[in-house]
C-alpha positions as CSV (number, residue, x, y, z in Angstrom):
1,M,-9.7,19.0,-12.3
2,L,-6.0,18.6,-13.1
3,K,-4.1,19.3,-16.2
4,L,-0.3,18.8,-16.8
5,S,1.0,20.4,-20.0
6,N,4.5,19.3,-21.2
7,I,6.1,19.2,-17.7
8,S,9.6,18.0,-17.2
9,K,11.8,17.5,-14.1
10,T,15.5,16.9,-14.0
11,F,17.5,16.3,-10.9
12,N,21.2,17.2,-10.5
13,L,21.2,19.1,-13.8
14,G,24.6,19.4,-15.5
15,T,26.3,16.9,-13.2
16,I,27.4,13.3,-13.6
17,N,24.3,12.3,-11.6
18,E,21.9,14.1,-13.9
19,K,18.5,12.2,-13.9
20,K,15.6,13.1,-16.2
21,A,12.8,12.1,-13.9
22,L,9.9,13.4,-16.0
23,Q,10.0,14.1,-19.7
24,N,7.4,16.2,-21.4
25,I,4.4,14.7,-19.6
26,S,1.0,15.9,-20.6
27,L,-2.0,14.5,-18.7
28,T,-5.6,15.6,-18.2
29,V,-7.4,14.3,-15.1
30,N,-11.1,14.7,-15.1
31,D,-13.2,15.5,-12.1
32,G,-14.0,12.1,-10.3
33,D,-11.2,10.2,-12.0
34,F,-9.6,7.5,-9.9
35,I,-6.3,6.8,-11.6
36,T,-3.9,4.0,-10.7
37,I,-0.2,4.5,-11.7
38,I,2.2,1.6,-12.2
39,G,5.8,1.3,-13.5
40,G,9.2,0.0,-12.6
41,N,11.7,1.5,-10.2
42,G,12.8,5.0,-11.3
43,A,9.8,5.3,-13.8
44,G,8.9,8.7,-12.3
45,K,5.7,7.7,-10.4
46,S,6.5,9.4,-7.1
47,T,8.2,12.4,-8.8
48,L,4.9,12.9,-10.7
49,L,2.9,13.1,-7.5
50,N,5.5,15.3,-5.8
51,T,5.4,17.8,-8.7
52,I,1.6,17.9,-8.6
53,A,1.8,18.6,-4.8
54,G,4.4,21.4,-5.3
55,V,7.2,19.5,-3.5
56,Y,9.4,19.7,-6.6
57,S,9.5,22.7,-8.9
58,I,9.2,21.8,-12.6
59,D,11.8,22.6,-15.3
60,C,9.2,23.6,-17.8
61,G,5.5,23.2,-18.7
62,H,2.4,24.1,-16.7
63,I,0.3,22.5,-14.0
64,Y,-3.4,23.5,-13.7
65,L,-5.4,22.6,-10.7
66,D,-9.1,23.3,-11.0
67,N,-8.3,25.7,-13.9
68,N,-5.8,27.6,-11.8
69,D,-2.1,27.7,-12.9
70,V,-0.1,26.4,-9.9
71,S,3.1,25.7,-11.9
72,L,5.2,28.1,-9.8
73,K,3.5,27.6,-6.4
74,G,5.1,25.8,-3.6
75,E,3.8,23.0,-1.5
76,H,2.5,25.2,1.3
77,E,0.5,27.3,-1.2
78,I,-1.6,24.5,-2.6
79,A,-1.6,22.2,0.4
80,A,-5.2,23.2,1.3
81,N,-6.4,21.7,-2.0
82,I,-4.5,18.4,-1.9
83,G,-4.8,15.3,0.3
84,R,-1.8,13.1,0.6
85,V,-1.0,9.6,2.0
86,F,2.6,8.5,1.8
87,Q,4.2,5.1,1.6
88,D,5.8,5.6,5.1
89,P,3.0,5.4,7.7
90,M,5.0,7.7,10.0
91,M,4.9,10.6,7.6
92,G,1.2,11.6,7.6
93,T,0.6,12.1,11.3
94,A,2.1,14.1,14.2
95,T,3.6,11.5,16.6
96,N,3.5,13.5,19.8
97,L,-0.1,14.7,19.4
98,E,-3.2,12.8,20.3
99,I,-5.4,11.1,17.7
100,I,-8.1,13.7,18.2
101,E,-5.6,16.5,17.9
102,N,-4.3,15.1,14.6
103,L,-7.9,15.0,13.3
104,A,-8.5,18.5,14.5
105,L,-5.5,19.8,12.6
106,A,-6.6,18.0,9.5
107,N,-10.1,19.4,9.8
108,R,-8.7,23.0,10.0
109,R,-6.6,22.6,6.8
110,G,-7.0,25.8,4.8
111,K,-9.1,27.6,7.4
112,R,-8.2,30.6,9.4
113,R,-6.9,30.0,12.9
114,T,-8.6,31.7,15.8
115,L,-8.3,31.8,19.6
116,A,-11.4,29.8,20.2
117,W,-11.3,26.5,22.1
118,G,-9.4,23.9,20.1
119,I,-11.9,21.1,19.8
120,K,-15.6,21.5,20.3
121,A,-17.9,18.8,21.6
122,S,-19.6,18.5,18.2
123,E,-16.2,17.9,16.6
124,K,-15.4,15.2,19.2
125,Q,-18.6,13.4,18.1
126,Q,-17.7,13.8,14.4
127,Y,-14.2,12.3,15.0
128,H,-15.6,9.5,17.0
129,E,-17.9,8.5,14.1
130,V,-15.2,8.7,11.4
131,L,-12.8,6.7,13.5
132,K,-15.5,4.1,14.2
133,R,-15.7,3.2,10.6
134,L,-12.1,2.0,10.6
135,G,-13.1,-0.9,12.8
136,L,-9.8,-0.6,14.7
137,G,-11.2,0.6,18.1
138,L,-9.5,4.0,17.7
139,E,-12.7,5.8,18.5
140,N,-12.2,4.6,22.1
141,R,-8.6,5.8,22.2
142,M,-8.9,9.4,20.9
143,T,-6.7,10.8,23.6
144,S,-3.9,8.3,22.9
145,K,-0.7,9.7,21.3
146,V,-0.4,8.7,17.7
147,G,3.1,7.4,18.3
148,L,1.6,4.5,20.2
149,L,-0.3,3.2,17.2
150,S,0.9,0.5,14.8
151,G,1.9,1.4,11.2
152,G,-1.4,0.2,9.8
153,Q,-3.4,2.2,12.4
154,R,-1.4,5.3,11.5
155,Q,-1.9,4.8,7.8
156,A,-5.7,4.4,8.2
157,L,-5.7,7.6,10.4
158,T,-3.7,9.4,7.8
159,L,-6.2,8.5,5.1
160,L,-9.0,9.9,7.2
161,M,-7.0,13.1,7.8
162,A,-6.3,13.5,4.1
163,T,-10.0,13.3,3.3
164,L,-11.6,14.9,6.3
165,Q,-11.8,18.2,4.4
166,K,-12.7,17.1,0.8
167,P,-9.5,17.8,-1.2
168,K,-9.6,18.8,-4.8
169,I,-7.3,15.9,-5.5
170,L,-6.1,13.0,-3.4
171,L,-2.5,11.6,-4.0
172,L,-1.7,8.1,-2.7
173,D,1.9,7.1,-3.1
174,E,2.1,3.3,-2.5
175,H,0.2,3.9,0.7
176,T,-0.3,0.2,1.4
177,A,3.2,-1.0,0.5
178,A,4.6,-0.9,4.0
179,L,1.7,-2.7,5.6
180,D,1.0,-6.4,6.2
181,P,-1.4,-8.0,3.7
182,V,-4.4,-8.0,6.0
183,T,-4.0,-4.4,7.0
184,A,-3.2,-3.3,3.5
185,K,-6.4,-4.9,2.2
186,K,-8.4,-3.0,4.9
187,V,-6.8,0.3,4.1
188,L,-7.3,-0.2,0.4
189,E,-11.0,-1.1,0.9
190,L,-11.4,2.0,3.0
191,T,-9.7,4.1,0.3
192,E,-12.2,2.9,-2.3
193,E,-15.1,3.6,0.0
194,I,-14.0,7.1,0.8
195,V,-13.1,8.0,-2.8
196,A,-16.6,6.7,-4.0
197,E,-18.5,8.4,-1.2
198,Q,-16.9,11.8,-1.7
199,N,-16.5,11.4,-5.5
200,L,-12.9,12.3,-5.1
201,T,-10.4,12.8,-7.9
202,A,-7.5,10.5,-7.0
203,L,-4.1,9.3,-8.3
204,M,-2.8,6.2,-6.7
205,V,0.7,4.8,-7.2
206,T,0.7,1.0,-6.6
207,H,3.2,-1.9,-6.9
208,N,0.4,-4.4,-7.3
209,M,-0.7,-4.9,-10.9
210,K,-3.9,-6.8,-9.8
211,D,-4.9,-3.8,-7.6
212,A,-4.1,-1.4,-10.4
213,I,-6.5,-3.2,-12.7
214,A,-9.3,-3.7,-10.2
215,I,-9.3,-0.3,-8.6
216,G,-10.3,3.0,-10.2
217,N,-11.6,3.9,-13.7
218,R,-8.3,4.5,-15.3
219,L,-4.7,3.1,-15.4
220,I,-1.5,4.8,-16.4
221,M,1.9,3.0,-16.9
222,M,5.1,5.0,-16.7
223,N,8.6,4.2,-17.9
224,Q,11.7,6.4,-17.9
225,G,9.8,9.5,-16.9
226,Q,7.1,9.2,-19.5
227,I,3.5,8.0,-19.7
228,V,3.6,5.0,-22.1
229,Y,0.1,3.6,-21.6
230,D,-3.2,5.2,-20.6
231,V,-6.3,3.0,-20.5
232,S,-9.7,3.4,-19.0
233,G,-13.3,2.1,-19.0
234,E,-14.1,-1.3,-20.3
235,E,-10.7,-1.8,-21.8
236,K,-9.1,-1.4,-18.4
237,M,-11.6,-3.7,-16.8
238,N,-10.7,-6.4,-19.3
239,L,-7.0,-6.2,-18.7
240,T,-4.9,-9.0,-17.1
241,V,-1.5,-8.8,-15.5
242,E,-0.1,-10.6,-18.5
243,D,-1.5,-7.8,-20.7
244,L,0.3,-5.2,-18.7
245,L,3.6,-7.2,-18.8
246,R,3.3,-7.5,-22.6
247,K,2.6,-3.8,-22.9
248,F,5.6,-2.9,-20.8
249,E,7.9,-5.1,-22.9
250,E,6.4,-3.5,-26.0
251,V,7.0,0.1,-25.1
252,S,10.3,-0.4,-23.2
253,H,11.8,-3.2,-25.3
254,E,12.9,-5.0,-22.1
255,S,11.4,-7.4,-19.7
256,F,9.9,-6.3,-16.4
257,A,12.5,-6.7,-13.8
258,N,10.8,-5.2,-10.7
259,D,9.8,-8.2,-8.5
260,R,7.5,-6.1,-6.3
261,M,5.5,-5.0,-9.3
262,L,4.8,-8.6,-10.2
263,L,2.8,-9.2,-7.1
264,V,-0.8,-10.1,-7.9
265,D,-2.2,-11.1,-4.6
């Protein structure tokens, strides 16, 4: 589904602030993989997702999405194939539009626009049903402006919008980090349900090592712009947080200093 071949990305090239964010990364993501990505601050996790999404152009290498070379394509050119949920709950929705209007926009992603009525009765029923599964009562507030929702409600809505039209790949960039523990747990559970139901291919950056181990079929650790550990299957299932800390110290020759990454609850 996704193949990265020796991609690199450097910010502020040739200046005193030069930063090699990604260094010769090669990665093959199979159809149906649910990969969790961990690493310290500045490891390149978010940059990796942004290059896949076409937000950042790469310095070298190739990116193949569903066997198509998208290395030189911009974000708008591949947006129809990618679902994204960001760390900031405010980024994935249109504040001044109603809940139902946000869902309608997401449902038309990649489709031709026409002069037909914006939202059909059948669509309203569809949106009512998908909102109902959230258990947040949003199905009864479909005409409310999204700006009136809480951060957790908006993040749950963003997740629905990102997967309403099955994307070829779903990118989740610490999408529960800004939420309170109860809401974060609910959004994470919903994420697992949707990924399983639609058999989505997904990459999820997380700051929680316990979640990284428990969720998905594969785990990747990044450090200084490189993938330093890639584990899957039974080996991943048998991992502990202590195992990951030891692995980090082994490959980086330093102790893990990111307090947020040490969260296990």
